[in-house]
N, C-alpha and C positions, 0 to 999 in steps of 0.2 A: 121899850118893846125890844125884844131879842131880835137880834139880826137873823137874815135867812141862813147865813153860814153856822150861826150858834144852834139855831133850830135843827139843823141837818145833823151837827155834832152831837146833840141831844138824842135825837132819835137813833142814831147809830149806836150810841152807847146803850140805850134801852134794848135795842135788838141784841146787841153783842152780850150783854148781861143775861138776858133771857136765854140766849143759846148755851151760855156757860151752864146755867141752871138746868136746863134739859139734858145736856150732854152729861153732866155729872150725876144725874138723879140715878138711882138705883134701878135696875129692872123690876117690875111688877112681881109681887108674890105669887107663886105658882103652888097650889095645893097637889101634890103630887099623887096620883092615882094608880101609876105603875111604872115598871122599869122597862125600857128598851135596851138591849145590850148587844154590843158587837164586841169581838176580840178573839181571843185564843183560849188556851185551857184555864186561864184565870176565871173564865166565865161560862166554860162549856158545861152545860146541865146534861150532856148525852148525845150532843149533835154529831160529834165524830163518830161514835158508836153507830149511830142510825146510818151514816154515810158510808161506813166501811163495808166494801164489798168483798173481801176475803173472809169468808166464814170459817175457813179452816185455821186461820191465824188472826182471830180478834185482836183489838187493843188491849193493852195492859188494864185499862179501866174495866174491862168486861169480867174481871175476876176480882175475888176479895184479896186482899183486904181494903181495896178501894170502895170507898162508900160504907165502911163497917160501922159507922154511926151516921144517924140522921137527925141532926138538930136535937142532941141530948137524948135520943132514944136509944134503947138497947142495942147491942151489936146486930148488925143486919144479916139476914139470911142469904139475901142476894145483892150483888154490888148494884150500884147506882148509876154507872157510867161516867162517873165525874173523876177527873184526874186529881183527886184528893182524897183525904181521909173522908171528907164530905163537904164541909162547908166552904163556900166559894166566897170571893169577895163581893160578888154581885147579890148572893144570897144573905151575906152578913149586913149589906145596905138594907135590902129589903126587909129583914127582921127589924133592924132598929128603927126604919122609917114605918113600919106598920102597913108594909105593902106585900103583895103576894109573892111568893118565891118565883122566881123566873123561870118558866118550865122551858124544855127543849123546843125547837121549832121544826127542824128537818123531820120529816116522817109523821109528823102530827097532823090530824085532821081538826084539832080543836084549838086552834090559834085565835087570840083574841088581845084586844088592848086590855081588856079588865084584868085578864091574867098576868100580863106581861108578855113580851116578846123577845126571843134570843136567838140570835144568828151566829153567836161565838163558836169557833171550832177549834179543837185542840190542833196545834201546830201551825194555825193560821199566820199569815204574814201581812203587813201593811202593803208590801209592794206585790203586784202580780207574779205568779209563779213564773211565766213566759218571760217577764222582764228580768227576773233573776237568773234563769236559765241562760239568757244572753249574756249575763255577766259571768257565767261560769260557775254559778251557784246551782248544784244539781238535786238538791233535797226534793223528795217527792211525798212528803208526808201528807200534804192536802193541797188542793187547788183552790180552795175557798178563802181567797184573800179579802182585804177589807173592802175592796171595790164591788167583788162578786157578792158579799154579804148585803152590801148597800143596794145593789141592783136587784137582789132577789126581794128585798124589802120594798123597793118600789113597785115590783111587779105585783106583790100579793096585797099592797096598801088599798086599791080600790075595793077588793074583796072585803077586806078587814072593815073599811068605812062603812060599805055598803050593808053590813049586818048589825049595825049600830044607829041609833037614834041622834047620836051626837055628830057634829060637824067633824070632818076629817082632821082639819088644822087645830081644832080644840082638843082633840084627844092627843096630838102630838104635842101640843103646849102643856097639856098635864102630865106628860111623861117625863121621867127623870132618864136621859140618855146616857148610858154608860159607854163611853168610846175606849173600851179595852179593859185591861192592859193589851196593847196591840204595838209591835214593833220589834220586840226582844227576839223574836224568831228570825227576823231578817238578819239579825247579827249571830244568832247561835249558830245556824247552819253554816255560814262560812267560816266561822270560828272553828267549828268542829271537822270541816273540811279541809283545815290548814291553810285558809287564804291569808293574804299578808293584811297586816293591820292597817295600813294606809288604804288599802282597797275596800276594807270594811268600813272604815270611818267614812268614805266617800259615799257611802250609802245613807248617813245619817240625814243630811238635807232632803234628800229623796223620801225617806220614811215620813219625815215631818210634814213633808208637801201632801203626801197620801192622807194623812190623818186630817190635816187642815183642809182638803178638798172634801172629805166626808163629811166634816161638820158643816162646811158652808152649804152641801148639798141638802142636809137635813135641816139647816136653818130655813133654806128655801121652801121646804116643805111644810114647815110650820114649827120645827123643833125650838125650845125655848130655854132647856136647861141641860147643860152638859157637865159631866164629870169625865175629866180626861186624865188618866193615870200616867205618871212618868215611868222611867224605867227602874228596876230592882237594882239593889248593889250587887252587880253580877260577879264581882270578885269574893263574894261571901257565900255562892251557892255550890252546894257540893260537885255538881257534874263539872262545873268550870275549875273548881279547885283541884279535883281529880285530874282532868285533862291537862291543866298547866302547872301541875305539882312540880316543885324544884327541891333540891337539896341546900338552896342557899337561904339561910335565915333571915337575910337582909331584904329578901323578895317579897316578905310579908310584914303587914302591920303588926307592931308588936303588942298593941292593944287588944286586937281583936282576931288577928290570924288570917285576915282576908288578904287578897291580892290587890294592892293599891291601884296598879296600873288598868285594871279591869273596872274597877270602881270609877276611875277617872273618866274611862270611857262612857260609862252609864250617866255620869254627871254631864258630861259632853252633849250627849242626846237630850237630856233633860233641859239644859239651859236653852238649847234651840228650840226645844218644844215650848217652854215657858214664853220666849220672846214671840213666837208665832201665834200662841194663844192671846197674848197682850195686843197683837196687832188685830186679830179677829175681833176681841172684845171692843176695839176702838170703832171698828167698821160696823159692827152690830150690837150698838149699845143698848138694846132692848132685849138680848139674850143674855143669859147668865153661863159663862164659860168657867168651869172651876178646874183648877189644876189640883190634882191629888198627888201628893209628894210622896209615891211609895218608897222612893230611895231613903229618905231620913226617917221615915215611919219605921221601915223595916231595920235600918241600921242600928238604931237605939238598941234593939235586941242583942246585937253582938257585942256592943260596948259594955252594957250592964244586962246581962242576961237573967241572974238572980232577982233583980228589981223587978222585972217583968214577969217573973215565974216561969222562966226556962233554966234548963240545966246549964251549968257553968261552962260547959264546952258546947256552945251551941251550933257549930258548923257541920255536924254530921247529920246524915238522914236518919228519920226514925225507921223507915222501911227500906231495906236494902241488903247488901252484902258486900264485903271486902274493902280493904284498904283503910286509911286513915279517915274517910269521911263516909265510910259504910255505902259506898257507891262503886259500881263497876261499870265501865264504858262497854257493856256487851248486852247480850241477851240475859243475863243473870241480874236482872232488875226486879224491883217491887211488882208484884202481881203474878210472877212467874213462879212454877213450882219449886218448893225448897227454899225459897227467899223468905226470910223471917223478918217480923216486925215488932216493934217495943210495944208492950201493952198499954204504955201511957203516953201516947203521942203529943198530947196537950203539954208535955214537959219540953217537946222540940220545937224549933222554929221551921225545920225542914220535914215534909212528909218523905218525898222520895228525893231523887237527885236534882230534879228540877222544880218541884213544886212545894208549897208552904202547908203546914198543917192548919186544921180548923182554929186552934187558939190563935196561931199568928194573924188569920185574916180577921178574926173577931176584934183583936186588939188593932189592927190596922184600920177598920172601918171605925172603930170609936174614936181613933186619932183622927180620921177624916172629917167625921161629924161634929166632934166636941173640940177639935183643934189640938196642936196648931198645924196640921198637915193638909189642910185646904187653903187655896189662894184663889180667889177671896172666900174668906169663912163662910160656911153655911149660915144663911139668915133663919134662925129657928122660928120667927114669926110667920114664915112661909109655909111650914111643915103642917101636914094635915093631922092625922090621928096618932101617927108615930111618935116614938121618943128615943132618943139615943141613950137614954138612962135604963132601958129595959134590962 
């Protein structure tokens, strides 16, 4: 007969092994029914224009050629208020997953889980504007930071749930929650205001904390599946290349023409974000928190542009005027009178000085869904009627 001590050890091992199995098991499959989107212009489908109070000086997206095409349609007669040629990253995901295109939320009376919900606003930051102002960062593009977007979502959530026969948590569980891209503007504003590199770098852990806090809030509400994009390669973006342009050849990557020190900053943000997402995944094992590697997904286009269908000089903007990168840090930007744009924007990585083309976002969405730019990889057995092979 086994001794009491052996029985105790056996019981402990049984409990311990069971715990390991539970902790290492994958989150249950969710058949996504819609997208809930937070973030900045990467996902803004018209919110900034609806929120703009200066009717005499509307934003660039109020004018063509913004929105010149609408998902393979002929050229648009009127712009669609998106800060892109048209296709956004969130829209590309929706298309591949067979979900509704995410509409704007602000100013709309027809908001529902079934159609998707979008709080993303052009110029939005992860950190609150009041906090940035305290740090001496004065940009006044918008006050709709990530926490503001989240609070508005919480305010309208009871009404959204009341209008449906499904349980509120169930609707959140069945939604793919896109957390950005968000955070790049927290760095863009101080960079363009001439703040020191060290001061800007000090913002990184604060930005990561803001993103993490929003995810935890949404998990508490019932969210189960999150896509969290990292930073782009900032040193390859026309606006940054123009602002920090130098005459020193050694300042540039000889293979891409990008600015390595800016790309290293983006990678620093991404490493901290990945570390935090791993921590959250351990704390919430029944949620699925997917890191979208925007940096490497886009960087491949600069290393081998022709391989991916882009021009051999991929750093310039398709729509813009002036300088080496077809961009001017002034009012003479895409969307304003007299500023030209290329007839085949799909040959370009960049649409304007800050934003990518529809072709870029489609390829990035494919890289996210089909690999290898998602960690962990998408579980295709979990998907509903959509297909990334569309």
